[in-house]
N, CA, C and O of each residue as an XYZ file, in Angstrom:
404
protein
N     128.296    103.489    125.475
C     127.293    104.390    124.957
C     125.982    104.233    125.726
O     125.356    105.217    126.121
N     125.581    102.987    125.930
C     124.335    102.761    126.658
C     124.461    103.180    128.116
O     123.509    103.698    128.700
N     125.633    102.959    128.703
C     125.837    103.361    130.089
C     125.769    104.882    130.227
O     125.127    105.394    131.144
N     126.423    105.596    129.329
C     126.384    107.061    129.365
C     124.952    107.569    129.216
O     124.520    108.448    129.962
N     124.215    107.014    128.249
C     122.848    107.458    128.003
C     121.947    107.151    129.190
O     121.101    107.966    129.560
N     122.125    105.991    129.780
C     121.317    105.617    130.944
C     121.615    106.502    132.141
O     120.699    106.939    132.838
N     122.892    106.767    132.383
C     123.250    107.636    133.505
C     122.768    109.066    133.301
O     122.370    109.735    134.254
N     122.805    109.529    132.065
C     122.303    110.873    131.770
C     120.806    110.957    132.074
O     120.340    111.907    132.703
N     120.065    109.948    131.616
C     118.622    109.916    131.829
C     118.305    109.793    133.325
O     117.388    110.445    133.825
N     119.060    108.964    134.026
C     118.862    108.811    135.462
C     119.158    110.109    136.205
O     118.443    110.465    137.142
N     120.199    110.814    135.795
C     120.523    112.080    136.460
C     119.424    113.118    136.231
O     119.124    113.905    137.129
N     118.822    113.130    135.044
C     117.711    114.054    134.804
C     116.490    113.685    135.632
O     115.811    114.564    136.162
N     116.208    112.400    135.745
C     115.063    111.958    136.543
C     115.267    112.284    138.017
O     114.337    112.737    138.685
N     116.466    112.058    138.528
C     116.749    112.369    139.935
C     116.730    113.872    140.188
O     116.247    114.327    141.224
N     117.254    114.632    139.244
C     117.261    116.092    139.401
C     115.848    116.661    139.453
O     115.596    117.655    140.134
N     114.929    116.024    138.731
C     113.573    116.561    138.683
C     112.677    116.032    139.803
O     111.542    116.488    139.941
N     113.159    115.088    140.599
C     112.320    114.561    141.682
C     112.893    114.778    143.078
O     112.127    114.961    144.024
N     114.193    114.764    143.235
C     114.796    114.903    144.561
C     114.785    116.350    145.045
O     114.900    117.289    144.256
N     114.646    116.504    146.332
C     114.751    117.802    146.995
C     113.828    118.865    146.404
O     114.238    120.006    146.192
N     112.608    118.490    146.147
C     111.635    119.432    145.625
C     111.570    119.456    144.109
O     110.591    119.936    143.537
N     112.570    118.960    143.474
C     112.563    118.825    142.017
C     112.852    120.117    141.279
O     112.559    121.212    141.757
N     113.421    119.963    140.128
C     113.682    121.065    139.208
C     113.542    120.501    137.802
O     114.547    120.294    137.123
N     112.306    120.246    137.347
C     112.114    119.522    136.083
C     112.218    120.381    134.825
O     111.653    120.021    133.792
N     112.914    121.488    134.887
C     113.072    122.317    133.710
C     114.381    121.996    133.026
O     115.266    121.370    133.610
N     114.495    122.421    131.807
C     115.712    122.275    131.010
C     116.111    120.819    130.790
O     117.301    120.502    130.778
N     115.141    119.938    130.617
C     115.443    118.553    130.278
C     115.732    118.465    128.782
O     115.107    119.166    127.986
N     116.661    117.619    128.406
C     117.056    117.495    127.001
C     115.882    117.026    126.145
O     115.753    117.446    124.995
N     115.033    116.168    126.687
C     113.911    115.629    125.923
C     112.918    116.687    125.478
O     112.255    116.515    124.454
N     112.802    117.772    126.221
C     111.847    118.817    125.839
C     112.311    119.600    124.612
O     111.504    120.275    123.972
N     113.578    119.521    124.281
C     114.080    120.244    123.115
C     113.817    119.498    121.810
O     114.082    120.031    120.733
N     113.306    118.289    121.889
C     113.147    117.456    120.698
C     111.758    117.555    120.078
O     111.389    116.693    119.280
N     110.992    118.557    120.413
C     109.626    118.674    119.923
C     109.574    119.004    118.430
O     108.581    118.691    117.773
N     110.607    119.621    117.885
C     110.626    119.972    116.463
C     111.603    119.119    115.661
O     112.078    119.547    114.609
N     111.900    117.935    116.142
C     112.802    117.020    115.442
C     112.045    115.750    115.086
O     110.919    115.560    115.545
N     112.631    114.885    114.286
C     111.951    113.617    113.974
C     111.721    112.732    115.199
O     110.913    111.805    115.142
N     112.408    112.998    116.290
C     112.197    112.205    117.503
C     110.870    112.516    118.192
O     110.483    111.817    119.128
N     110.177    113.544    117.745
C     108.912    113.909    118.389
C     107.870    112.805    118.268
O     106.935    112.753    119.066
N     108.016    111.920    117.284
C     107.063    110.826    117.134
C     107.253    109.750    118.195
O     106.370    108.914    118.389
N     108.381    109.759    118.878
C     108.627    108.806    119.955
C     108.124    109.307    121.304
O     108.031    108.529    122.253
N     107.802    110.583    121.401
C     107.400    111.177    122.669
C     106.187    110.511    123.313
O     106.211    110.306    124.527
N     105.126    110.159    122.582
C     103.990    109.523    123.257
C     104.330    108.168    123.871
O     103.692    107.752    124.838
N     105.313    107.486    123.329
C     105.650    106.163    123.856
C     106.697    106.208    124.956
O     106.595    105.462    125.930
N     107.696    107.064    124.823
C     108.817    107.047    125.754
C     108.851    108.228    126.720
O     109.535    108.167    127.741
N     108.143    109.273    126.421
C     108.120    110.432    127.299
C     109.372    111.283    127.179
O     110.231    111.040    126.332
N     109.456    112.275    128.035
C     110.564    113.223    127.961
C     111.876    112.563    128.355
O     112.924    112.919    127.817
N     111.845    111.604    129.285
C     113.084    110.942    129.694
C     113.570    109.974    128.618
O     114.777    109.796    128.453
N     112.673    109.360    127.903
C     113.057    108.514    126.783
C     113.687    109.322    125.665
O     114.661    108.889    125.049
N     113.127    110.500    125.403
C     113.731    111.377    124.395
C     115.110    111.843    124.837
O     116.016    111.983    124.015
N     115.270    112.082    126.138
C     116.590    112.443    126.656
C     117.575    111.297    126.442
O     118.733    111.523    126.091
N     117.107    110.060    126.654
C     117.959    108.899    126.435
C     118.387    108.813    124.974
O     119.568    108.620    124.685
N     117.432    108.955    124.048
C     117.756    108.881    122.632
C     118.714    109.992    122.222
O     119.617    109.769    121.416
N     118.524    111.163    122.763
C     119.389    112.290    122.419
C     120.813    112.069    122.955
O     121.788    112.340    122.254
N     120.928    111.582    124.182
C     122.250    111.300    124.742
C     122.922    110.156    123.982
O     124.135    110.181    123.771
N     122.143    109.155    123.572
C     122.690    108.044    122.798
C     123.181    108.523    121.431
O     124.249    108.115    120.974
N     122.408    109.382    120.784
C     122.818    109.934    119.495
C     124.078    110.782    119.651
O     124.953    110.753    118.786
N     124.176    111.524    120.729
C     125.376    112.331    120.971
C     126.600    111.442    121.166
O     127.685    111.749    120.670
N     126.420    110.344    121.888
C     127.533    109.418    122.096
C     127.951    108.772    120.775
O     129.142    108.614    120.508
N     126.973    108.402    119.952
C     127.294    107.819    118.643
C     128.084    108.792    117.780
O     129.088    108.422    117.170
N     127.631    110.020    117.733
C     128.296    111.017    116.905
C     129.690    111.343    117.433
O     130.617    111.537    116.647
N     129.846    111.406    118.734
C     131.158    111.683    119.326
C     132.147    110.573    119.010
O     133.297    110.840    118.661
N     131.701    109.331    119.131
C     132.590    108.211    118.815
C     132.927    108.202    117.331
O     134.066    107.925    116.956
N     131.957    108.499    116.493
C     132.205    108.500    115.045
C     133.204    109.580    114.647
O     133.989    109.383    113.719
N     133.184    110.705    115.329
C     134.073    111.808    114.965
C     135.478    111.615    115.545
O     136.470    111.897    114.874
N     135.563    111.134    116.792
C     136.853    111.097    117.475
C     137.630    109.800    117.310
O     138.850    109.805    117.478
N     136.986    108.710    116.994
C     137.702    107.446    116.829
C     137.927    107.183    115.351
O     136.998    107.245    114.545
N     139.138    106.898    115.016
C     139.481    106.635    113.629
C     139.618    105.121    113.437
O     140.726    104.597    113.331
N     138.486    104.433    113.394
C     138.490    102.987    113.237
C     137.687    102.603    112.002
O     137.121    103.456    111.318
N     137.650    101.322    111.737
C     136.865    100.827    110.611
C     135.366    100.866    110.898
O     134.556    100.753    109.978
N     134.997    101.025    112.156
C     133.582    101.060    112.537
C     132.958    102.448    112.374
O     131.759    102.610    112.602
N     133.733    103.426    111.990
C     133.236    104.801    111.876
C     131.985    104.919    110.994
O     131.037    105.591    111.398
N     131.940    104.299    109.814
C     130.716    104.407    108.999
C     129.495    103.784    109.672
O     128.374    104.257    109.488
N     129.709    102.737    110.442
C     128.584    102.103    111.126
C     127.989    103.015    112.200
O     126.772    103.061    112.379
N     128.850    103.734    112.909
C     128.363    104.690    113.896
C     127.579    105.819    113.226
O     126.540    106.244    113.732
N     128.076    106.296    112.099
C     127.371    107.362    111.383
C     126.034    106.882    110.822
O     125.048    107.618    110.860
N     125.994    105.652    110.301
C     124.740    105.094    109.796
C     123.744    104.923    110.931
O     122.563    105.228    110.768
N     124.209    104.437    112.084
C     123.320    104.280    113.239
C     122.784    105.629    113.703
O     121.622    105.735    114.095
N     123.630    106.665    113.661
C     123.200    108.006    114.049
C     122.094    108.517    113.132
O     121.089    109.049    113.602
N     122.279    108.358    111.833
C     121.277    108.825    110.867
C     119.979    108.028    111.009
O     118.890    108.602    110.981
N     120.095    106.711    111.161
C     118.895    105.880    111.293
C     118.123    106.175    112.575
O     116.900    106.044    112.609
N     118.832    106.569    113.623
C     118.164    106.897    114.882
C     117.208    108.066    114.706
O     116.164    108.116    115.358
N     117.550    109.003    113.834
C     116.689    110.148    113.615
C     115.680    109.945    112.489
O     114.609    110.551    112.507
N     116.006    109.106    111.515
C     115.101    108.918    110.389
C     114.009    107.883    110.651
O     112.894    108.028    110.149
N     114.305    106.861    111.412
C     113.357    105.769    111.619
C     112.037    106.219    112.238
O     110.989    105.796    111.750
N     112.019    107.048    113.280
C     110.714    107.451    113.837
C     109.840    108.203    112.841
O     108.627    107.994    112.811
N     110.423    109.060    112.038
C     109.607    109.823    111.090
C     109.123    108.941    109.954
O     108.016    109.146    109.454
N     109.913    107.970    109.532
C     109.464    107.045    108.491
C     108.326    106.172    108.998
O     107.374    105.902    108.266
N     108.420    105.731    110.246
C     107.358    104.921    110.834
C     106.065    105.704    110.956
O     104.988    105.150    110.735
N     106.145    106.962    111.299
C     104.955    107.805    111.422
C     104.274    107.976    110.069
O     103.047    107.927    109.980
N     105.059    108.174    109.022
C     104.469    108.336    107.690
C     103.818    107.044    107.218
O     102.757    107.076    106.595
N     104.439    105.915    107.507
C     103.881    104.621    107.101
C     102.580    104.347    107.830
O     101.610    103.902    107.217
N     102.544    104.606    109.123
C     101.326    104.393    109.904
C     100.245    105.367    109.462
O      99.072    105.000    109.392
N     100.632    106.615    109.160
C      99.659    107.597    108.692
C      99.031    107.193    107.373
O      97.827    107.364    107.181
N      99.840    106.654    106.450
C      99.294    106.193    105.175
C      98.380    105.001    105.367
O      97.350    104.901    104.701
N      98.733    104.100    106.258
C      97.900    102.916    106.504
C      96.575    103.325    107.142
O      95.530    102.758    106.820
N      96.612    104.297    108.037
C      95.358    104.780    108.640
C      94.490    105.477    107.610
O      93.266    105.351    107.632
N      95.126    106.214    106.706
C      94.372    106.921    105.676
C      93.658    105.943    104.748
O      92.556    106.220    104.274
N      94.283    104.811    104.493
C      93.684    103.798    103.623
C      92.856    102.767    104.393
O      92.396    101.779    103.820
N      92.672    103.001    105.683
C      91.907    102.120    106.567
C      92.472    100.700    106.623
O      91.717     99.733    106.724
N      93.779    100.576    106.558
C      94.396     99.266    106.634
C      94.554     98.791    108.075
O      94.575     97.587    108.333
N      94.666     99.728    109.011
C      94.859     99.346    110.405
C      93.574     99.380    111.214
O      93.587     99.022    112.392
N      92.481     99.793    110.628
C      91.236     99.885    111.380
C      90.433     98.638    111.318
O      89.354     98.569    111.907
């Protein structure tokens, strides 16, 4: 899963820089209206592409493999999308109450 996600991200980076570059249609740019948008300032568009490819690999394995690990893959998939938005809400509440200032 990590190898697939890394190679996907590397292929997008190479496609957008080699031979004049073509930086359009990156997977990370499609995540602006998802819970992953809170990760964009830290990881950038290529990091979002990595997370999206990793989530796709998790979901594919969970659907196609009939093993005892299937629920763990599904839980990891859900947590991958929920964790960034939960962290943003927690930080927002702490800033509102001046706990982090």
